[in-house]
Structure formats: C-alpha cells, structure tokens
C-alpha positions, 0 to 999 in steps of 0.5 A: 793944320794950322791949330791957333789955340789962343785964337781959337781956329784952323787954318789949312795950308797948302804950301805958305798958300792959306787954302781953308781959314781960319775957322772958329773951331772949341779946343779943350777946355782949361781941365782937358786940354788939347796937346802943343806941338808938331804932329802929322795926321796918323788915322781917319776914321769918317762916323765912330763913336767917341769914348773917354772921362771927363775931368770930375773921373765919370765917362763919356761916351758920344755916338756919330763922330763924324770926319774924324782926323786924329793926328796924337794918341786919340785926338783929332779934328773930328766934326763937332754937330752938338756944338751950335758956336765956336772958338773957345775952350770946351772940348776934352782936347780934340779939335771940335770943327763945324760939321762941314768944315770937319768934311773938307778936312778929312777931305784935305788932310790924308794920313801924313800930315802935319798938324802944328798946335800953338799957343 
C-alpha cells in the first residue's frame, strides 16, 4: 500500500500492478503529521473507539471508527464516516479513507502487508 502524503492519495498494489486507487484520503494535519517510512500492517480492528490528544492537549474520543488497519503504533488506515471530502491534511495522523475504501483495504491488507508512507 502506497500512501502519498504530497498528493493525499492511497494506492494498493499487488506486485507492480495497481489493484485500487489512487484514492483521495486525509492524512495528518501539520501539528499531527502522518509518519513517513516503510511499515507493515500489524493489527486490524473492524470497529473501534479511537482516543487520543489534539495538538492543543485536549482529549478526543471518536466512537464507531470502521475498518482500521494499523501499520505503526497508533497510526492506521481507517474509514472516516464524518468526512464529506478527501484530499487534504487534517487528521490526527491516521489515514482517513471513505468508508467503502477502508472496508476494501481491511479485506485486502493482511497482517504483514507493507505500507509505504512518503512525501
């Protein structure tokens, strides 16, 4: 899975062949950037509550986050039903995807699938 932070897109590959995308996504805001590097999906959760801190130190809690595929610490590709558009930087660092795309990624990316995040 290729995460292009400059273009705000996610593309899934099998070998050198594109199987999904590029799809517009929302990556980390300037104060809460998405990690850059080569990682692997290490955990998946079909539906969860995400909790953490905003850049101003206040806490957030987002229930019913669908189709989370974690690739580094608390960073995941996941559905974002609260978003009405994609293609910009505004998340807490995760890759926010349309719900149907996140569901597809969840089914496609087994534990161990490489995720490359770059600018």
